[in-house]
C-alpha positions, 0 to 999 in steps of 0.5 A: 291477935289472930292465930293459925294452928297447924296440928301435926300431933307433935310433942314440940311446938314452933311459935312464929310471930309474923311481921306487921302486915305480912302474909302467912304465906311468907313462911309457908315453904319452910319445912317443919321438923318431925314431931312439931306443931306450928302456931302462927301469930299475926294481926296485932290489933291487940296482944291477946293470945289464948293458947295452951302451951303446957302440953308441949315438951319443947317450945321454940320461937321465931319472930320477924320484925314487929313480931319480936316486940309482940313475942316478948309481951305474950310469952313472958313466963313460958319456958323456951328451948330457943328464941330467934329474932329475924330483922327487928329488935325489942325497941322497934320504934327507936332512933338508935335501936329500931326504926326511927320515930319519924319514919315509923310515924310517917309510914302510919300517917301516909299509909295507902294501898300505893304506899303499902305496895312501895313498902313491900317492894322495900321489904323484898329489895329486887323486882323478882323477889317482889313479884314472888311476894305479890303471889302471896295471899294479901291481907286486907288493907283496912286490917293492916292499917288498924294493926299498925295504928294499934302497934304504934300506940302500944309501942309508945306506951310500953318501951320495956325490953328483955322480957324473954331471953333471945338465943340468936338474931339474924340481921340482913345486910341490906335490910331497908326497914330496920337498919342493920347498924341499929340491929347490931347495936341492939343485939350485940350484948344480948345474944348470938348474932348472925348476919346474912346476905339479904333483905328484910324479907329473908325467909326465901333464903331458908328451906327448913325452920330448924335452920333458923336456930341451927347454924 
């Protein structure tokens, strides 16, 4: 995977796991708490993360969509102050708890520049949000195609869940990627669940990172 590190000489760390194919700018507007660094993880063509977590007093995780599945595999054994899941589950390719298998497979098999654009429109919901989303730095099509190919293969082989403890989950009421009903079914017995009015891309409704775990 790729990472981008924002070093503010902080004693604490926020680790953000992006959704598949999503731009880093999607969370760039969120204000960091004082004394925090930020590590952004994305492009999951592999699950290698070379980072020294041992120097931090507190580590908080925020994972969006496919990032939830990735975070569970990368952060096993690391003490977390909190772990927040946003619009996804630990079983991302699942008829009952994630994206139905046929839809996931179809998205990969039919992925073109055009269908990518349609997917991003579905992430955003309305025209205004989509136009704003399009202002973000676009990741190369070839890269996100390879990322989804790798994710699909890895997820089929590894269906373990609950590899880390999640403290809370946000579920958008109009999510068109991960059906809200499937998310509720997955998280109900696992952690505190907060439903929010919005679409799959819901970070535009927040101004501060801390609002994701303080609510």
